[in-house]
N, C-alpha and C positions, 0 to 999 in steps of 0.2 A: 725851463724849470728843471730843478734837481730834487730827486726823491731822497729823503733822509729819514733815518730812524733815530729817535732821541735816546740818549744814554743817561740822561737825567732830566728833572723837572726844568721846564722852560716855558716862558711867555712868548708868544709870537703873534704879532698884529693884535695885541690886546687879549688874546685868548690863552689860558693856561693849558699846557700839555704835560703829560706824565711820561716817565721813561717807557720806552717801547712804542710810543705813539709815532705814527708816520705823518711827515709834513712835506709839502713841495715849496721850495724857495728858488730864488735866482741864484746864479752861480757864485757871485760875490758873498752873498749871506751864507751859502752852503760851506763855502771855503772857511769863513769865520767860525761857524758852528763846529766844523770838523777840528780847526785849529785849537779851539778852546775845549775840546773833549765834551762837547754838549751833544753831539750827534755823530753818526756814522753813516757812510753811504747806504742808501736803501736799495731794495730790489728794483731793477729797471721796471718801467711800465710794461705790461703784457703786450705782446705783438700778436697781431691776428695771424693765425696759422693759414697759409693759403690753401692748404689741403682740406681744411675743415670749413672754409668760407663758402656758404651757399651761392650757387650761380643765380644771377638775376633771372627772373622769368621773362620770357619773350613778351612783347607787347601785342596784343591782338587788336587789329584795327578793323573797324567796320566801313565798308564802302558807302559813300553817300547814295541815297536813292535818286534816280534821275528824274 
């Protein structure tokens, strides 16, 4: 999927969108929208920063009683 920002009003999948709205579409649709000056490439999806991703907590297991 490709993120786009609409530059003018557009109806996508039966829903009306205004200029400045962000939509995600397949590559072929994105190319068509950009070629017809209806949208421009949007910001990429945010990527998790590995420095700020919390580490998983270790599992604590209880030993079964004999």
